[in-house]
LOVO-975350 format. One record per residue: residue in three letters; x, y negated, z of N, C-alpha, C in turn. Coordinates in pm, whole numbers, plus 50000, padded with zeros to 5 digits. Each point is the difference from the previous one (the first is absolute). Layout:
N
ALAXYZXYZXYZ...
//
This chain:
83
UNK391397581368659501025009150044499365010150094UNK500185012749973499435010550083500985004150108UNK499445003750113500845004450112500135015049994UNK501135004750041500245014550006499625005550137UNK499614991250090499665004050135498635006850000UNK499925012850038498715007149998499014994450102UNK500494994450107499114994350100499264987949943UNK500704991549928499374988449937499045004549890UNK500385009849923499135005249894498715005650059UNK500125007450112498815005450066499124988750053UNK500634989850057499244988650051499254992949888UNK500634998449885499354993649886498825008449953UNK500165013249997498905008849960498824998750096UNK500314999650130498944998750100499294986649985UNK500784989449978499414986749984499104999749876UNK500445005949891499185000449878498735008050023UNK500115011150070498825008150029499024992450088UNK500534992950098499144992350090499294988949922UNK500694993649908499394989449920498885005849913UNK500245011449940498975006649919498805004050083UNK500265005050119498915003950089499174987950041UNK500664989050032499294987850039499154994849884UNK500555000649879499234995449884498765008749981UNK500165013050017498865009149988498954997750107UNK500464997650122499074997250109499254987049976UNK500694990249946499354987249970498925001949895UNK500315007649895499015002749894498795007150058UNK500255010350082498885007650057499154991350093UNK500664991450078499254991150089499144990449920UNK500554994649893499264990649916498795007149937UNK500215012049947498905007549938498945003750104UNK500465003750120499055003250106499164988050040UNK500644988450009499274987850034499004996449892UNK500385001749875499064997249889498815009450007UNK500275012750027498915009850007499064996850116UNK500564996250115499164996350114499154987849967UNK500594990549929499264987949961498865003649905UNK500285009049904498945004449908498875006750077UNK500355008450097498985006850079499184989950080UNK500684990350061499314990250082499084991249915UNK500414996849881499214991149915499065007849909UNK500095013150002499185008249913498514998550023UNK499614997450124498594998650032499434986549961UNK500874990749967499524986749963499704999449852UNK499154990949963499584998949861500904990549922UNK501225004149976500934992149920500045005749859UNK500264991549904500165004649862501414996449955UNK500465007349900501324997049947499934987449914UNK501134994249976500064987949917499505003149860UNK500335011949950499575004049865498475000849993UNK499385006050101498545000950002499374986050008UNK500574991450083499494986450013500074992749867UNK501155000949933500174993149872499035005349895UNK499765013150002499075006149905498584994750021UNK499564999950125498654995150031499894985149970UNK501054992550027500004985749971499834997549850UNK500705007949918499884998749854498595003749954UNK499435010550060498645004049965499014988950036UNK500184993850115499094989250042500134988049906UNK501204997049959500214988849907499305002649867UNK500135012449950499355003649874498484999250014UNK499475004950113498554999550023499524985650008UNK500794991350062499614985950009499964993749861UNK500995003049917500034994649864498805004949918UNK499665012850016498855005449929498704993550049UNK499894998050131498804993750055499864985749950UNK501124992949993499964986349949499574999849853UNK500515009549921499635000649859498525003349985UNK499515009350080498585003549993499124988450046UNK500454992850101499244988550047499904989349891UNK501074997849929499994990349890499075004749889UNK500035013049971499145005449895498524998850039UNK499675002750126498624998850047499554985549992UNK500864990950040499654985749992499764996049856UNK500795005149907499834996949858498675005449949UNK499695012550037498725005949957498814992750061UNK500114996150126498914992350063499814986649930UNK501084993849960499914987249930499325001849866UNK500315010949931499355002849870498515002550019UNK499645007650103498595003150025499204987750039UNK500584991550080499274987950042499944989649890UNK500865001349901499994990849887498965003449897UNK499465011850002499005004149899498664995050030
//
């Protein structure tokens, strides 16, 4: 039910505007804090999770290749010593 009282309508408009302003200030404060954190941590040697996972996968593949080559070398050495 809407009120016909202009004073109440004006109060509701002010309250809505204040709520919107507070929400905007909260967003800006959060973004500012994130930016400050990025600046503070920018000098440190951190990597993103994506970079870490990529390097981890590369290391796993290299380990598998090294194991395969080691087995192949052992096989070839066994053949040479058997002759």
